[in-house]
C-alpha positions as CSV (number, residue, x, y, z in Angstrom):
1,M,130.8,115.0,95.5
2,N,128.5,115.1,98.5
3,R,125.3,113.0,98.9
4,T,122.9,115.9,98.1
5,D,124.7,116.3,94.7
6,T,124.2,112.7,93.8
7,D,120.5,112.9,95.0
8,R,119.8,115.7,92.5
9,W,117.8,114.6,89.5
10,R,119.3,115.2,86.1
11,T,117.2,115.8,83.0
12,I,118.1,112.3,81.8
13,D,116.9,110.8,85.0
14,I,113.5,112.5,84.5
15,V,113.3,111.4,80.9
16,V,114.3,107.8,81.5
17,A,112.0,107.5,84.6
18,S,109.2,108.9,82.5
19,V,109.8,106.5,79.7
20,I,109.8,103.6,82.2
21,A,106.6,104.9,83.7
22,V,104.7,105.5,80.5
23,A,105.7,102.2,79.0
24,F,104.5,100.4,82.2
25,G,101.3,102.6,82.2
26,V,100.4,101.0,78.9
27,I,101.4,97.5,80.3
28,F,99.2,98.2,83.4
29,W,96.2,99.0,81.2
30,A,96.7,95.8,79.2
31,W,97.4,93.8,82.3
32,G,94.0,94.8,83.6
33,L,92.5,93.0,80.6
34,V,94.7,89.9,81.4
35,W,93.6,90.0,85.0
36,S,89.9,90.1,84.0
37,A,90.4,87.3,81.4
38,T,92.1,85.0,84.0
39,E,89.5,85.3,86.8
40,T,87.8,82.0,85.8
41,A,91.1,80.2,85.7
42,F,91.6,81.0,89.4
43,A,88.0,80.2,90.4
44,F,89.2,77.2,92.3
45,F,91.1,79.6,94.7
46,P,90.6,83.3,93.8
47,P,93.4,84.6,96.0
48,A,95.8,82.6,93.8
49,Q,95.2,85.1,91.0
50,T,97.6,87.5,92.8
51,L,100.4,85.3,91.6
52,I,100.3,87.5,88.4
53,Y,99.9,90.7,90.4
54,G,103.6,91.5,90.5
55,V,103.6,92.9,86.9
56,W,101.8,96.0,88.3
57,L,104.6,96.6,90.7
58,V,107.6,96.4,88.3
59,P,108.1,100.1,87.6
60,A,108.6,101.0,91.3
61,V,111.5,98.6,91.6
62,L,112.9,99.0,88.1
63,G,112.8,102.8,88.5
64,G,114.6,102.6,91.8
65,L,117.3,100.3,90.4
66,V,117.9,102.3,87.2
67,I,117.6,105.9,88.5
68,R,119.0,105.3,92.0
69,K,117.7,108.6,93.4
70,P,115.2,109.4,96.2
71,G,111.7,109.4,94.8
72,A,112.4,107.3,91.6
73,A,110.4,104.3,92.8
74,L,107.5,106.5,93.8
75,Y,107.6,108.6,90.7
76,C,107.7,105.6,88.3
77,E,104.9,103.7,90.0
78,T,102.6,106.7,90.4
79,L,103.1,108.0,86.8
80,A,102.5,104.5,85.4
81,A,99.2,104.4,87.4
82,I,98.3,107.8,86.1
83,V,98.9,106.7,82.5
84,S,96.8,103.6,83.0
85,A,94.0,105.7,84.4
86,L,94.2,108.0,81.4
87,L,94.0,105.1,79.1
88,G,90.8,103.9,80.7
89,S,91.7,101.5,83.4
90,Q,88.7,99.4,84.4
91,W,89.4,100.5,88.0
92,A,89.2,104.2,87.1
93,S,91.1,106.9,88.9
94,I,91.5,104.9,92.2
95,V,94.5,103.3,90.5
96,I,96.4,106.6,91.0
97,V,96.1,106.3,94.8
98,Q,96.9,102.6,94.5
99,G,100.1,103.4,92.5
100,L,101.1,106.0,94.9
101,T,100.7,103.5,97.8
102,Q,102.6,100.8,96.0
103,G,105.5,103.2,95.1
104,I,105.9,104.1,98.8
105,G,106.7,100.4,99.6
106,A,109.6,100.2,97.2
107,E,110.8,103.7,98.1
108,L,111.0,102.7,101.8
109,A,113.1,99.7,100.8
110,F,115.7,101.8,98.9
111,A,115.6,104.4,101.6
112,A,116.4,101.8,104.2
113,F,119.8,101.4,102.5
114,R,120.2,105.2,102.0
115,Y,120.0,104.7,98.2
116,R,123.4,103.0,98.2
117,S,122.6,99.3,97.7
118,F,121.1,98.1,94.4
119,R,122.0,94.4,94.6
120,L,119.6,91.5,94.3
121,P,118.7,91.3,98.0
122,T,117.8,95.0,97.9
123,A,115.7,94.5,94.8
124,L,113.9,91.5,96.5
125,L,113.2,93.6,99.6
126,A,111.9,96.5,97.4
127,G,109.6,94.0,95.6
128,A,108.4,92.5,98.9
129,M,107.8,96.0,100.3
130,T,105.9,97.1,97.2
131,G,103.9,93.9,97.5
132,L,103.2,94.6,101.1
133,S,102.0,98.1,100.4
134,A,99.8,96.8,97.5
135,A,98.4,94.1,99.7
136,L,97.6,96.5,102.5
137,F,95.8,98.9,100.1
138,D,93.8,96.0,98.7
139,F,93.2,94.6,102.1
140,F,91.4,97.8,103.2
141,Y,89.9,99.0,99.9
142,W,89.1,96.2,97.5
143,N,88.8,93.2,99.8
144,V,87.2,94.6,102.9
145,A,84.0,92.6,102.5
146,T,85.8,89.3,101.9
147,D,86.6,86.6,104.5
148,L,89.8,87.3,106.5
149,T,91.3,83.8,106.7
150,S,90.1,82.2,103.5
151,Y,90.6,85.2,101.2
152,R,92.3,88.4,102.5
153,I,95.3,86.8,104.3
154,P,96.2,84.4,101.4
155,Y,95.6,87.2,98.9
156,A,98.0,89.4,100.8
157,L,100.7,86.7,101.2
158,L,100.5,85.7,97.6
159,T,100.7,89.3,96.5
160,I,103.9,89.7,98.4
161,V,105.3,86.5,96.9
162,S,104.4,87.7,93.4
163,A,105.9,91.1,94.0
164,T,109.1,89.7,95.3
165,V,109.6,87.4,92.4
166,I,108.2,89.4,89.5
167,A,108.9,93.0,90.6
168,G,111.9,92.3,92.7
169,A,113.9,89.6,90.9
170,G,112.4,90.4,87.6
171,S,113.4,94.1,87.8
172,W,116.9,93.3,88.9
173,Y,117.4,90.9,85.9
174,L,115.8,93.4,83.6
175,T,118.1,96.1,84.8
176,R,121.1,93.8,84.2
177,A,119.8,93.0,80.7
178,L,119.3,96.6,79.8
179,A,122.7,97.5,81.2
180,G,124.2,94.8,79.0
181,T,122.9,96.6,75.9
182,G,124.6,99.8,76.8
183,V,121.4,101.9,77.0
184,L,122.0,102.6,80.7
185,D,125.6,103.8,80.2
186,R,124.8,107.2,81.6
187,F,123.6,105.6,84.9
188,P,125.5,103.7,87.6
189,A,123.6,100.5,86.6
190,G,125.1,100.7,83.2
191,R,128.6,101.5,84.4
192,E,128.5,98.5,86.7
193,R,127.7,96.0,83.9
194,A,131.3,94.9,83.6
195,A,131.3,94.0,87.3
196,I,128.1,91.9,87.2
């Protein structure tokens, strides 16, 4: 089987990627409420709130780890953002552009390994790259009027840390947990469960 055959999306790939994206679209919407509710808790150092940012980046890494095809990370993150916008995200439709940008980060990480490595280091890199793309979007869109050294740079660095831990490591462990239940048996992640 050549590489282009394995890159081709099956119907089950589309269905499972869509389920991941829709589920996280609902989580995104709810996480927006959590974000707003926790603003005062981080009033001592507002950039620290990005320590919970990584939840918004999970579908990019999780989709890439489960589907393992070009475009999976981008598809899952973007569709999740669309769902959250349709549910009435407090940030309106700009979250769609934001989701697209975030998905590109994880996609680049998986592409760097030619969609052949899905171990923990790759997941961590995908999380970090998703965090970097999220931080860059926020740097130039949401935080442009804030101070560079006291807000924007710490915000960006903590976003990358959050994404690496929550989206990167979290998605890798979630993939392993799902594989252990047998629900991913039609995917390489599920077939590898005996080896991990």
